[in-house]
ZADO-1210 file (C-alpha; in nm, 4 decimals, padded with zeros to 6 digits):
<atoms>
<atom x="01.1477" y="02.6142" z="-02.9956" code="MET" pos="1"/>
<atom x="01.1032" y="02.8664" z="-02.7192" code="SER" pos="2"/>
<atom x="00.7991" y="03.0902" z="-02.6852" code="SER" pos="3"/>
<atom x="00.8062" y="03.4603" z="-02.6000" code="ARG" pos="4"/>
<atom x="00.4625" y="03.4503" z="-02.4403" code="ASN" pos="5"/>
<atom x="00.4681" y="03.1325" z="-02.2329" code="GLU" pos="6"/>
<atom x="00.2462" y="03.2663" z="-01.9517" code="THR" pos="7"/>
<atom x="-00.0311" y="03.4041" z="-02.1724" code="VAL" pos="8"/>
<atom x="-00.3501" y="03.1899" z="-02.1773" code="PRO" pos="9"/>
<atom x="-00.4812" y="03.0541" z="-02.5040" code="THR" pos="10"/>
<atom x="-00.7780" y="03.2259" z="-02.6664" code="GLN" pos="11"/>
<atom x="-01.0192" y="02.9508" z="-02.5657" code="SER" pos="12"/>
<atom x="-00.9752" y="03.0462" z="-02.1973" code="THR" pos="13"/>
<atom x="-01.1078" y="03.4010" z="-02.2427" code="GLN" pos="14"/>
<atom x="-01.4008" y="03.4894" z="-02.0188" code="THR" pos="15"/>
<atom x="-01.7477" y="03.5164" z="-02.1710" code="VAL" pos="16"/>
<atom x="-01.8608" y="03.8747" z="-02.2287" code="SER" pos="17"/>
<atom x="-02.2182" y="04.0023" z="-02.2527" code="SER" pos="18"/>
<atom x="-02.0957" y="04.2063" z="-02.5506" code="ASP" pos="19"/>
<atom x="-02.0513" y="03.8826" z="-02.7457" code="HIS" pos="20"/>
<atom x="-02.3637" y="03.7582" z="-02.9196" code="ILE" pos="21"/>
<atom x="-02.1888" y="03.4505" z="-03.0618" code="LEU" pos="22"/>
<atom x="-01.8973" y="03.2634" z="-02.9043" code="GLU" pos="23"/>
<atom x="-01.7170" y="02.9785" z="-03.0774" code="VAL" pos="24"/>
<atom x="-01.4814" y="02.7790" z="-02.8572" code="ARG" pos="25"/>
<atom x="-01.2407" y="02.5035" z="-02.9658" code="ASP" pos="26"/>
<atom x="-01.4604" y="02.3973" z="-03.2583" code="LEU" pos="27"/>
<atom x="-01.3460" y="02.0748" z="-03.4268" code="VAL" pos="28"/>
<atom x="-01.5156" y="01.9609" z="-03.7486" code="THR" pos="29"/>
<atom x="-01.4161" y="01.6546" z="-03.9499" code="ALA" pos="30"/>
<atom x="-01.5238" y="01.4590" z="-04.2563" code="PHE" pos="31"/>
<atom x="-01.5225" y="01.0857" z="-04.3095" code="ASP" pos="32"/>
<atom x="-01.3675" y="01.0014" z="-04.6461" code="THR" pos="33"/>
<atom x="-01.2658" y="00.6826" z="-04.8270" code="ASP" pos="34"/>
<atom x="-00.9104" y="00.7515" z="-04.7104" code="ALA" pos="35"/>
<atom x="-01.0165" y="00.8007" z="-04.3485" code="GLY" pos="36"/>
<atom x="-01.1336" y="01.0846" z="-04.1260" code="ARG" pos="37"/>
<atom x="-00.9847" y="01.4313" z="-04.1924" code="VAL" pos="38"/>
<atom x="-01.0131" y="01.7399" z="-03.9735" code="THR" pos="39"/>
<atom x="-01.1185" y="02.0525" z="-04.1629" code="ALA" pos="40"/>
<atom x="-01.1667" y="02.2868" z="-03.8630" code="VAL" pos="41"/>
<atom x="-00.9181" y="02.2317" z="-03.5835" code="ASP" pos="42"/>
<atom x="-00.9970" y="02.3905" z="-03.2435" code="GLN" pos="43"/>
<atom x="-01.1141" y="02.7240" z="-03.3824" code="VAL" pos="44"/>
<atom x="-01.2173" y="02.9931" z="-03.1321" code="SER" pos="45"/>
<atom x="-01.3515" y="03.3446" z="-03.1895" code="PHE" pos="46"/>
<atom x="-01.6221" y="03.5891" z="-03.0758" code="ASP" pos="47"/>
<atom x="-01.8791" y="03.7974" z="-03.2606" code="LEU" pos="48"/>
<atom x="-01.9667" y="04.1225" z="-03.0872" code="LYS" pos="49"/>
<atom x="-02.3143" y="04.2722" z="-03.0903" code="ARG" pos="50"/>
<atom x="-02.3780" y="04.5053" z="-03.3810" code="GLY" pos="51"/>
<atom x="-02.0335" y="04.4473" z="-03.5334" code="ARG" pos="52"/>
<atom x="-01.9025" y="04.2728" z="-03.8420" code="THR" pos="53"/>
<atom x="-01.6443" y="03.9966" z="-03.8083" code="LEU" pos="54"/>
<atom x="-01.4492" y="03.9042" z="-04.1189" code="GLY" pos="55"/>
<atom x="-01.3084" y="03.5541" z="-04.1642" code="ILE" pos="56"/>
<atom x="-01.0378" y="03.5546" z="-04.4294" code="VAL" pos="57"/>
<atom x="-00.7962" y="03.3058" z="-04.5794" code="GLY" pos="58"/>
<atom x="-00.7160" y="03.1128" z="-04.8946" code="GLU" pos="59"/>
<atom x="-00.9503" y="02.8511" z="-05.0368" code="SER" pos="60"/>
<atom x="-00.9331" y="02.5332" z="-04.8319" code="GLY" pos="61"/>
<atom x="-00.8578" y="02.7064" z="-04.5010" code="CYS" pos="62"/>
<atom x="-01.1860" y="02.6049" z="-04.3364" code="GLY" pos="63"/>
<atom x="-01.3847" y="02.9294" z="-04.3570" code="LYS" pos="64"/>
<atom x="-01.7032" y="02.7906" z="-04.5103" code="SER" pos="65"/>
<atom x="-01.6862" y="02.4709" z="-04.3045" code="VAL" pos="66"/>
<atom x="-01.6767" y="02.6890" z="-03.9922" code="THR" pos="67"/>
<atom x="-01.9912" y="02.8684" z="-04.1106" code="ALA" pos="68"/>
<atom x="-02.1708" y="02.5449" z="-04.1948" code="MET" pos="69"/>
<atom x="-02.0726" y="02.4075" z="-03.8532" code="SER" pos="70"/>
<atom x="-02.2311" y="02.7082" z="-03.6804" code="ILE" pos="71"/>
<atom x="-02.5489" y="02.6516" z="-03.8813" code="MET" pos="72"/>
<atom x="-02.5213" y="02.2737" z="-03.8343" code="ARG" pos="73"/>
<atom x="-02.5663" y="02.2251" z="-04.2067" code="LEU" pos="74"/>
<atom x="-02.2700" y="01.9947" z="-04.2712" code="LEU" pos="75"/>
<atom x="-02.3173" y="01.7342" z="-04.5446" code="PRO" pos="76"/>
<atom x="-02.4445" y="01.4102" z="-04.3974" code="GLN" pos="77"/>
<atom x="-02.3369" y="01.1524" z="-04.3046" code="PRO" pos="78"/>
<atom x="-01.9749" y="01.2471" z="-04.3720" code="SER" pos="79"/>
<atom x="-01.9599" y="01.5771" z="-04.1799" code="GLY" pos="80"/>
<atom x="-01.9316" y="01.5592" z="-03.8021" code="VAL" pos="81"/>
<atom x="-01.8603" y="01.8090" z="-03.5253" code="ILE" pos="82"/>
<atom x="-01.6224" y="01.6347" z="-03.2857" code="LEU" pos="83"/>
<atom x="-01.5958" y="01.8946" z="-03.0122" code="GLY" pos="84"/>
<atom x="-01.6191" y="02.2509" z="-02.8933" code="GLY" pos="85"/>
<atom x="-01.8976" y="02.4948" z="-02.8168" code="GLN" pos="86"/>
<atom x="-02.1028" y="02.7347" z="-03.0291" code="ILE" pos="87"/>
<atom x="-02.2932" y="02.9655" z="-02.7930" code="ARG" pos="88"/>
<atom x="-02.5581" y="03.2001" z="-02.9312" code="LEU" pos="89"/>
<atom x="-02.6580" y="03.4412" z="-02.6556" code="GLU" pos="90"/>
<atom x="-02.5617" y="03.1749" z="-02.4015" code="GLY" pos="91"/>
<atom x="-02.7297" y="02.8787" z="-02.5758" code="THR" pos="92"/>
<atom x="-02.4929" y="02.6057" z="-02.6933" code="ASP" pos="93"/>
<atom x="-02.6169" y="02.5233" z="-03.0433" code="LEU" pos="94"/>
<atom x="-02.4343" y="02.1899" z="-03.0408" code="LEU" pos="95"/>
<atom x="-02.6594" y="02.0658" z="-02.7604" code="LYS" pos="96"/>
<atom x="-02.9843" y="02.1411" z="-02.9429" code="LEU" pos="97"/>
<atom x="-03.1894" y="01.8678" z="-03.1054" code="SER" pos="98"/>
<atom x="-03.2379" y="01.8795" z="-03.4855" code="PRO" pos="99"/>
<atom x="-03.5902" y="02.0160" z="-03.4311" code="GLY" pos="100"/>
<atom x="-03.4686" y="02.2876" z="-03.1950" code="GLU" pos="101"/>
<atom x="-03.1919" y="02.3817" z="-03.4376" code="MET" pos="102"/>
<atom x="-03.4427" y="02.4229" z="-03.7206" code="ARG" pos="103"/>
<atom x="-03.6166" y="02.6871" z="-03.5098" code="LYS" pos="104"/>
<atom x="-03.2859" y="02.8721" z="-03.4701" code="VAL" pos="105"/>
<atom x="-03.2007" y="02.8804" z="-03.8420" code="ARG" pos="106"/>
<atom x="-03.3643" y="03.1738" z="-04.0097" code="GLY" pos="107"/>
<atom x="-03.5198" y="03.3114" z="-03.6919" code="ALA" pos="108"/>
<atom x="-03.2020" y="03.3741" z="-03.4883" code="ARG" pos="109"/>
<atom x="-02.9244" y="03.3061" z="-03.7406" code="ILE" pos="110"/>
<atom x="-02.9605" y="03.3764" z="-04.1112" code="GLY" pos="111"/>
<atom x="-02.7194" y="03.2709" z="-04.3828" code="MET" pos="112"/>
<atom x="-02.6410" y="03.4283" z="-04.7185" code="ILE" pos="113"/>
<atom x="-02.4947" y="03.1531" z="-04.9327" code="PHE" pos="114"/>
<atom x="-02.2096" y="03.1922" z="-05.1781" code="GLN" pos="115"/>
<atom x="-02.3908" y="03.0890" z="-05.4961" code="GLU" pos="116"/>
<atom x="-02.7595" y="03.1900" z="-05.5224" code="PRO" pos="117"/>
<atom x="-02.8315" y="02.9423" z="-05.8032" code="MET" pos="118"/>
<atom x="-02.7531" y="02.6552" z="-05.5659" code="THR" pos="119"/>
<atom x="-02.9252" y="02.8223" z="-05.2691" code="ALA" pos="120"/>
<atom x="-03.2495" y="02.8714" z="-05.4651" code="LEU" pos="121"/>
<atom x="-03.4612" y="02.5853" z="-05.5974" code="ASN" pos="122"/>
<atom x="-03.4810" y="02.6274" z="-05.9769" code="PRO" pos="123"/>
<atom x="-03.8275" y="02.4650" z="-06.0074" code="VAL" pos="124"/>
<atom x="-04.0104" y="02.6841" z="-05.7548" code="HIS" pos="125"/>
<atom x="-04.1102" y="03.0482" z="-05.7899" code="ARG" pos="126"/>
<atom x="-03.9316" y="03.3077" z="-05.5770" code="ILE" pos="127"/>
<atom x="-04.2457" y="03.3814" z="-05.3775" code="GLY" pos="128"/>
<atom x="-04.3016" y="03.0160" z="-05.2843" code="LYS" pos="129"/>
<atom x="-03.9447" y="02.9794" z="-05.1589" code="GLN" pos="130"/>
<atom x="-03.9580" y="03.3009" z="-04.9604" code="MET" pos="131"/>
<atom x="-04.3012" y="03.2204" z="-04.8174" code="SER" pos="132"/>
<atom x="-04.1652" y="02.8959" z="-04.6720" code="GLU" pos="133"/>
<atom x="-03.9358" y="03.1000" z="-04.4449" code="VAL" pos="134"/>
<atom x="-04.2356" y="03.2728" z="-04.2869" code="PHE" pos="135"/>
<atom x="-04.4598" y="02.9662" z="-04.2798" code="LEU" pos="136"/>
<atom x="-04.1964" y="02.7543" z="-04.1052" code="GLN" pos="137"/>
<atom x="-04.1573" y="02.9976" z="-03.8160" code="HIS" pos="138"/>
<atom x="-04.4760" y="03.2059" z="-03.7942" code="LEU" pos="139"/>
<atom x="-04.8426" y="03.1199" z="-03.7535" code="ASP" pos="140"/>
<atom x="-04.9655" y="03.3109" z="-04.0577" code="ILE" pos="141"/>
<atom x="-05.1616" y="03.2344" z="-04.3750" code="SER" pos="142"/>
<atom x="-05.0050" y="03.1671" z="-04.7141" code="LYS" pos="143"/>
<atom x="-05.1483" y="03.4967" z="-04.8404" code="LYS" pos="144"/>
<atom x="-04.9817" y="03.6939" z="-04.5619" code="GLU" pos="145"/>
<atom x="-04.6541" y="03.5058" z="-04.6150" code="ALA" pos="146"/>
<atom x="-04.6688" y="03.5987" z="-04.9855" code="TRP" pos="147"/>
<atom x="-04.7314" y="03.9644" z="-04.8982" code="GLU" pos="148"/>
<atom x="-04.4381" y="03.9661" z="-04.6532" code="ARG" pos="149"/>
<atom x="-04.2199" y="03.8159" z="-04.9244" code="SER" pos="150"/>
<atom x="-04.3042" y="04.1084" z="-05.1517" code="ILE" pos="151"/>
<atom x="-04.2187" y="04.3512" z="-04.8707" code="GLU" pos="152"/>
<atom x="-03.8772" y="04.1878" z="-04.8208" code="MET" pos="153"/>
<atom x="-03.8001" y="04.1965" z="-05.1930" code="LEU" pos="154"/>
<atom x="-03.8821" y="04.5666" z="-05.1885" code="LYS" pos="155"/>
<atom x="-03.6564" y="04.6175" z="-04.8853" code="LYS" pos="156"/>
<atom x="-03.3554" y="04.4651" z="-05.0635" code="VAL" pos="157"/>
<atom x="-03.4055" y="04.6895" z="-05.3652" code="GLY" pos="158"/>
<atom x="-03.5595" y="04.4543" z="-05.6215" code="ILE" pos="159"/>
<atom x="-03.7698" y="04.6553" z="-05.8712" code="PRO" pos="160"/>
<atom x="-04.1320" y="04.5518" z="-05.9344" code="ALA" pos="161"/>
<atom x="-04.1328" y="04.2989" z="-05.6469" code="PRO" pos="162"/>
<atom x="-04.4980" y="04.2116" z="-05.7149" code="GLU" pos="163"/>
<atom x="-04.3845" y="04.0702" z="-06.0503" code="ILE" pos="164"/>
<atom x="-04.0519" y="03.9191" z="-05.9417" code="ARG" pos="165"/>
<atom x="-04.2159" y="03.7223" z="-05.6617" code="VAL" pos="166"/>
<atom x="-04.3908" y="03.5123" z="-05.9244" code="GLY" pos="167"/>
<atom x="-04.0801" y="03.4417" z="-06.1345" code="GLU" pos="168"/>
<atom x="-03.8316" y="03.1554" z="-06.1284" code="PHE" pos="169"/>
<atom x="-03.4633" y="03.2008" z="-06.0276" code="PRO" pos="170"/>
<atom x="-03.3354" y="03.1642" z="-06.3861" code="HIS" pos="171"/>
<atom x="-03.5446" y="03.4653" z="-06.4899" code="GLN" pos="172"/>
<atom x="-03.3440" y="03.6954" z="-06.2604" code="LEU" pos="173"/>
<atom x="-02.9929" y="03.8341" z="-06.3028" code="SER" pos="174"/>
<atom x="-02.7115" y="03.7194" z="-06.0745" code="GLY" pos="175"/>
<atom x="-02.7310" y="04.0370" z="-05.8673" code="GLY" pos="176"/>
<atom x="-03.1068" y="04.0084" z="-05.8256" code="MET" pos="177"/>
<atom x="-03.0810" y="03.6417" z="-05.7271" code="ARG" pos="178"/>
<atom x="-02.8313" y="03.7362" z="-05.4579" code="GLN" pos="179"/>
<atom x="-03.0716" y="04.0026" z="-05.3328" code="ARG" pos="180"/>
<atom x="-03.3407" y="03.7349" z="-05.3079" code="VAL" pos="181"/>
<atom x="-03.1044" y="03.5176" z="-05.1003" code="VAL" pos="182"/>
<atom x="-03.0341" y="03.8177" z="-04.8752" code="ILE" pos="183"/>
<atom x="-03.4077" y="03.8817" z="-04.8405" code="ALA" pos="184"/>
<atom x="-03.4638" y="03.5196" z="-04.7349" code="MET" pos="185"/>
<atom x="-03.1779" y="03.5331" z="-04.4833" code="ALA" pos="186"/>
<atom x="-03.3088" y="03.8530" z="-04.3240" code="LEU" pos="187"/>
<atom x="-03.6825" y="03.7828" z="-04.3520" code="ALA" pos="188"/>
<atom x="-03.7283" y="03.7100" z="-03.9809" code="LEU" pos="189"/>
<atom x="-03.4791" y="03.9746" z="-03.8652" code="LYS" pos="190"/>
<atom x="-03.2215" y="03.7360" z="-03.7125" code="PRO" pos="191"/>
<atom x="-02.9719" y="03.8727" z="-03.4630" code="SER" pos="192"/>
<atom x="-02.6797" y="03.7095" z="-03.6489" code="VAL" pos="193"/>
<atom x="-02.6222" y="03.6799" z="-04.0231" code="VAL" pos="194"/>
<atom x="-02.3465" y="03.4740" z="-04.1839" code="ILE" pos="195"/>
<atom x="-02.2518" y="03.5900" z="-04.5335" code="ALA" pos="196"/>
<atom x="-02.0403" y="03.3246" z="-04.7060" code="ASP" pos="197"/>
<atom x="-01.8576" y="03.4953" z="-04.9938" code="GLU" pos="198"/>
<atom x="-02.1796" y="03.6751" z="-05.0950" code="PRO" pos="199"/>
<atom x="-02.0251" y="03.8571" z="-05.3928" code="THR" pos="200"/>
<atom x="-01.7954" y="03.5941" z="-05.5467" code="THR" pos="201"/>
<atom x="-01.9981" y="03.5323" z="-05.8643" code="ALA" pos="202"/>
<atom x="-02.0871" y="03.8996" z="-05.9245" code="LEU" pos="203"/>
<atom x="-01.9156" y="04.1744" z="-06.1229" code="ASP" pos="204"/>
<atom x="-01.7391" y="04.4553" z="-05.9385" code="VAL" pos="205"/>
<atom x="-02.0231" y="04.7074" z="-05.9607" code="THR" pos="206"/>
<atom x="-02.2834" y="04.4623" z="-05.8306" code="ILE" pos="207"/>
<atom x="-02.0409" y="04.3465" z="-05.5587" code="GLN" pos="208"/>
<atom x="-02.0241" y="04.6994" z="-05.4202" code="ALA" pos="209"/>
<atom x="-02.4036" y="04.7308" z="-05.4275" code="GLN" pos="210"/>
<atom x="-02.4540" y="04.3999" z="-05.2428" code="ILE" pos="211"/>
<atom x="-02.1984" y="04.4850" z="-04.9734" code="LEU" pos="212"/>
<atom x="-02.3546" y="04.8282" z="-04.9244" code="GLU" pos="213"/>
<atom x="-02.6994" y="04.6679" z="-04.9032" code="LEU" pos="214"/>
<atom x="-02.5835" y="04.4254" z="-04.6322" code="ILE" pos="215"/>
<atom x="-02.4298" y="04.7138" z="-04.4390" code="LYS" pos="216"/>
<atom x="-02.7462" y="04.9255" z="-04.4602" code="GLU" pos="217"/>
<atom x="-02.9696" y="04.6374" z="-04.3519" code="LEU" pos="218"/>
<atom x="-02.7319" y="04.5537" z="-04.0677" code="GLN" pos="219"/>
<atom x="-02.7636" y="04.9062" z="-03.9300" code="GLU" pos="220"/>
<atom x="-03.1402" y="04.9126" z="-03.9824" code="GLU" pos="221"/>
<atom x="-03.2025" y="04.5739" z="-03.8164" code="MET" pos="222"/>
<atom x="-02.9233" y="04.5989" z="-03.5550" code="HIS" pos="223"/>
<atom x="-02.7677" y="04.2705" z="-03.6646" code="MET" pos="224"/>
<atom x="-02.4251" y="04.1191" z="-03.6099" code="SER" pos="225"/>
<atom x="-02.2566" y="03.9867" z="-03.9246" code="VAL" pos="226"/>
<atom x="-01.9929" y="03.7248" z="-04.0016" code="ILE" pos="227"/>
<atom x="-01.8485" y="03.7953" z="-04.3467" code="LEU" pos="228"/>
<atom x="-01.6473" y="03.5135" z="-04.5035" code="ILE" pos="229"/>
<atom x="-01.4212" y="03.6130" z="-04.7906" code="THR" pos="230"/>
<atom x="-01.0771" y="03.5729" z="-04.9425" code="HIS" pos="231"/>
<atom x="-01.0690" y="03.9430" z="-05.0360" code="ASP" pos="232"/>
<atom x="-00.8859" y="04.1602" z="-04.7830" code="LEU" pos="233"/>
<atom x="-01.0077" y="04.4688" z="-04.9666" code="GLY" pos="234"/>
<atom x="-01.3659" y="04.3730" z="-04.8768" code="VAL" pos="235"/>
<atom x="-01.2557" y="04.3067" z="-04.5181" code="ILE" pos="236"/>
<atom x="-01.0975" y="04.6528" z="-04.4931" code="ALA" pos="237"/>
<atom x="-01.4143" y="04.8237" z="-04.6183" code="GLU" pos="238"/>
<atom x="-01.6762" y="04.6371" z="-04.4176" code="THR" pos="239"/>
<atom x="-01.5406" y="04.4696" z="-04.1026" code="CYS" pos="240"/>
<atom x="-01.4675" y="04.5713" z="-03.7437" code="ASP" pos="241"/>
<atom x="-01.2823" y="04.2551" z="-03.6381" code="ASP" pos="242"/>
<atom x="-01.0906" y="03.9919" z="-03.8347" code="VAL" pos="243"/>
<atom x="-01.0073" y="03.6233" z="-03.8008" code="VAL" pos="244"/>
<atom x="-00.7287" y="03.5020" z="-04.0307" code="VAL" pos="245"/>
<atom x="-00.7596" y="03.1266" z="-04.0879" code="MET" pos="246"/>
<atom x="-00.4955" y="02.8965" z="-04.2278" code="TYR" pos="247"/>
<atom x="-00.5230" y="02.5199" z="-04.2793" code="ALA" pos="248"/>
<atom x="-00.8216" y="02.4845" z="-04.0479" code="GLY" pos="249"/>
<atom x="-00.6811" y="02.6920" z="-03.7624" code="ARG" pos="250"/>
<atom x="-00.6844" y="03.0544" z="-03.6484" code="VAL" pos="251"/>
<atom x="-00.3486" y="03.2050" z="-03.7427" code="ALA" pos="252"/>
<atom x="-00.4267" y="03.5543" z="-03.6145" code="GLU" pos="253"/>
<atom x="-00.7223" y="03.7435" z="-03.4770" code="ARG" pos="254"/>
<atom x="-00.7775" y="04.1063" z="-03.3850" code="GLY" pos="255"/>
<atom x="-00.9510" y="04.4308" z="-03.4639" code="THR" pos="256"/>
<atom x="-00.9358" y="04.5675" z="-03.8157" code="ILE" pos="257"/>
<atom x="-00.6637" y="04.8077" z="-03.6967" code="HIS" pos="258"/>
<atom x="-00.4605" y="04.5251" z="-03.5411" code="ASP" pos="259"/>
<atom x="-00.4639" y="04.3164" z="-03.8576" code="ILE" pos="260"/>
<atom x="-00.3987" y="04.5908" z="-04.1122" code="PHE" pos="261"/>
<atom x="-00.1682" y="04.8183" z="-03.9128" code="GLU" pos="262"/>
<atom x="00.0180" y="04.5694" z="-03.6926" code="SER" pos="263"/>
<atom x="00.0027" y="04.2158" z="-03.8379" code="PRO" pos="264"/>
<atom x="00.2171" y="03.9639" z="-03.6486" code="HIS" pos="265"/>
<atom x="00.1717" y="03.6400" z="-03.8433" code="HIS" pos="266"/>
<atom x="00.3736" y="03.6013" z="-04.1619" code="LEU" pos="267"/>
<atom x="00.0692" y="03.4538" z="-04.3363" code="TYR" pos="268"/>
<atom x="-00.1312" y="03.7677" z="-04.2568" code="THR" pos="269"/>
<atom x="00.1563" y="03.9813" z="-04.3828" code="LYS" pos="270"/>
<atom x="00.1744" y="03.7731" z="-04.7000" code="GLY" pos="271"/>
<atom x="-00.1968" y="03.8205" z="-04.7660" code="LEU" pos="272"/>
<atom x="-00.1660" y="04.1960" z="-04.7159" code="LEU" pos="273"/>
<atom x="00.1385" y="04.2224" z="-04.9421" code="GLU" pos="274"/>
<atom x="-00.0401" y="04.0335" z="-05.2206" code="SER" pos="275"/>
<atom x="-00.3108" y="04.3016" z="-05.2508" code="ILE" pos="276"/>
<atom x="-00.2556" y="04.5030" z="-05.5722" code="PRO" pos="277"/>
<atom x="-00.2283" y="04.8790" z="-05.5227" code="SER" pos="278"/>
<atom x="-00.2863" y="05.1733" z="-05.7546" code="LEU" pos="279"/>
<atom x="00.0782" y="05.2707" z="-05.7240" code="GLY" pos="280"/>
<atom x="00.2052" y="04.9353" z="-05.8558" code="THR" pos="281"/>
<atom x="00.3793" y="04.9577" z="-06.1918" code="GLU" pos="282"/>
<atom x="00.1902" y="04.7820" z="-06.4697" code="ARG" pos="283"/>
<atom x="00.4802" y="04.5519" z="-06.5627" code="LYS" pos="284"/>
<atom x="00.5778" y="04.4618" z="-06.2062" code="SER" pos="285"/>
<atom x="00.4821" y="04.1182" z="-06.0747" code="ARG" pos="286"/>
<atom x="00.2327" y="04.0924" z="-05.7928" code="LEU" pos="287"/>
<atom x="00.3668" y="03.9482" z="-05.4705" code="LYS" pos="288"/>
<atom x="00.2506" y="03.5977" z="-05.3882" code="THR" pos="289"/>
<atom x="00.2838" y="03.3499" z="-05.1037" code="ILE" pos="290"/>
<atom x="00.4914" y="03.0552" z="-05.2280" code="PRO" pos="291"/>
<atom x="00.3584" y="02.7037" z="-05.1858" code="GLY" pos="292"/>
<atom x="00.0053" y="02.5781" z="-05.1194" code="MET" pos="293"/>
<atom x="-00.2288" y="02.5069" z="-04.8294" code="VAL" pos="294"/>
<atom x="-00.1496" y="02.1510" z="-04.7117" code="PRO" pos="295"/>
<atom x="-00.3867" y="01.8673" z="-04.7909" code="SER" pos="296"/>
<atom x="-00.6324" y="01.7677" z="-04.5188" code="LEU" pos="297"/>
<atom x="-00.4679" y="01.4267" z="-04.5183" code="HIS" pos="298"/>
<atom x="-00.1215" y="01.5737" z="-04.4557" code="GLU" pos="299"/>
<atom x="-00.1762" y="01.8335" z="-04.1821" code="MET" pos="300"/>
<atom x="00.1238" y="01.8685" z="-03.9479" code="PRO" pos="301"/>
<atom x="00.0786" y="01.8970" z="-03.5730" code="VAL" pos="302"/>
<atom x="00.2973" y="02.2069" z="-03.5447" code="GLY" pos="303"/>
<atom x="00.2609" y="02.5483" z="-03.7079" code="ALA" pos="304"/>
<atom x="00.1086" y="02.4643" z="-04.0440" code="ARG" pos="305"/>
<atom x="00.2365" y="02.7721" z="-04.2252" code="PHE" pos="306"/>
<atom x="00.6001" y="02.6856" z="-04.1461" code="ALA" pos="307"/>
<atom x="00.6695" y="02.5114" z="-04.4840" code="PRO" pos="308"/>
<atom x="00.5753" y="02.8364" z="-04.6612" code="ARG" pos="309"/>
<atom x="00.7314" y="03.0713" z="-04.4082" code="SER" pos="310"/>
<atom x="01.0200" y="03.3002" z="-04.5161" code="PRO" pos="311"/>
<atom x="01.1449" y="03.3192" z="-04.1566" code="HIS" pos="312"/>
<atom x="01.5138" y="03.2120" z="-04.1160" code="PRO" pos="313"/>
<atom x="01.4103" y="02.9747" z="-03.8346" code="LEU" pos="314"/>
<atom x="01.1468" y="02.7929" z="-04.0431" code="ALA" pos="315"/>
<atom x="01.3711" y="02.5107" z="-04.1681" code="LYS" pos="316"/>
<atom x="01.5219" y="02.4590" z="-03.8254" code="GLU" pos="317"/>
<atom x="01.1752" y="02.4485" z="-03.6719" code="TYR" pos="318"/>
<atom x="01.0429" y="02.1953" z="-03.9242" code="MET" pos="319"/>
<atom x="01.3352" y="01.9671" z="-03.8459" code="ALA" pos="320"/>
<atom x="01.2635" y="01.9860" z="-03.4734" code="SER" pos="321"/>
<atom x="01.0468" y="01.7553" z="-03.2683" code="ASN" pos="322"/>
<atom x="00.8145" y="02.0480" z="-03.1859" code="ASP" pos="323"/>
<atom x="00.6944" y="02.0643" z="-03.5474" code="PHE" pos="324"/>
<atom x="00.6016" y="01.6961" z="-03.5331" code="LYS" pos="325"/>
<atom x="00.4394" y="01.6842" z="-03.1892" code="THR" pos="326"/>
<atom x="00.3559" y="02.0274" z="-03.0406" code="VAL" pos="327"/>
<atom x="00.0654" y="02.2448" z="-03.1485" code="ARG" pos="328"/>
<atom x="00.1376" y="02.6184" z="-03.0963" code="PRO" pos="329"/>
<atom x="-00.1064" y="02.8030" z="-02.8707" code="ALA" pos="330"/>
<atom x="-00.2520" y="03.1430" z="-02.9486" code="LEU" pos="331"/>
<atom x="-00.0599" y="03.4172" z="-02.7688" code="ALA" pos="332"/>
<atom x="-00.2069" y="03.7537" z="-02.6779" code="GLN" pos="333"/>
<atom x="-00.0082" y="04.0430" z="-02.8229" code="VAL" pos="334"/>
<atom x="-00.2640" y="04.3196" z="-02.7641" code="GLY" pos="335"/>
<atom x="-00.5920" y="04.3865" z="-02.5834" code="PRO" pos="336"/>
<atom x="-00.7902" y="04.2059" z="-02.8565" code="GLU" pos="337"/>
<atom x="-00.5027" y="04.0758" z="-03.0674" code="HIS" pos="338"/>
<atom x="-00.4055" y="03.7063" z="-03.0758" code="TRP" pos="339"/>
<atom x="-00.1501" y="03.5261" z="-03.2935" code="VAL" pos="340"/>
<atom x="-00.0139" y="03.1758" z="-03.3339" code="GLU" pos="341"/>
<atom x="00.2729" y="03.1507" z="-03.0863" code="ASP" pos="342"/>
<atom x="00.5559" y="03.0120" z="-03.2954" code="CYS" pos="343"/>
<atom x="00.8639" y="03.2137" z="-03.3903" code="GLU" pos="344"/>
<atom x="00.8952" y="03.0385" z="-03.7270" code="ALA" pos="345"/>
<atom x="00.5662" y="03.1924" z="-03.8489" code="VAL" pos="346"/>
<atom x="00.5814" y="03.5211" z="-03.6601" code="ARG" pos="347"/>
<atom x="00.7124" y="03.8467" z="-03.8027" code="GLY" pos="348"/>
<atom x="01.0231" y="04.0248" z="-03.6776" code="PHE" pos="349"/>
<atom x="00.8287" y="04.2288" z="-03.4238" code="ASP" pos="350"/>
</atoms>
């Protein structure tokens, strides 16, 4: 199948910019299973600009959280393995650091807000003990001072009576307060990059809005860069500057928030946007959906992976071709900061 952008370089060949605090290039992450090795993140490349928020969006199983855990080098062991690529934080390739060096990076230079606070917090230790460990691991301070700094951080994230809460156990706090504790731990050492992995999934709508607003306020106050992982395009629209759309372990489309919402090129991106309910939708009308499912990790095709779900007239012809079986589509540049999978069968009629 012919390409309309044959001379455009792939995204991984972009030059490094001083505006980028984090650069991920051709990241490949796999897991060893009883049925063999499967690739969950397949040559993913993107940049995080200083002071901006990058949203990573896609359905469950598209590789969003695995990408985040790869950046943090917190993959489950021994099954998880990073097979290739680069993850550069301010010029330092995190994949070349020793385990000891990487422990110094986590928390101090990159913080992470986990999806479920009840699994991120140890249920048998008090909040203050868990927060104090963050300071004690990285700073030469006393336990008393670490405890006092923990109280200060709880106050900063809006937890009432922090002097009392610091002595309580996770189960004594509400879901929203537990998530605030996780945010406080992630930001305790004022890291330059924070990864928020679906930070509002388990919370009700009102608390979700409060948590997102809190992250935004702290980002501006601490001059941080944020990676926000979510499946909610509404959250992306409200909070992000740039967007990476992932599908089946690959980047399907990437661009600024304006590129993705005003001029989407990939049919998967368009399908996600069309599936968002709107206030003008009639109550009895059916919501639009994307037919089919994300392919299994054991059955990933070489070609454009969205093709089996694509409504494009050329999709069936493409899947029957040798290209679908043997040729991986590159990312083509369609705008100054806009990249899309270069295959006509998954591209819109632009």
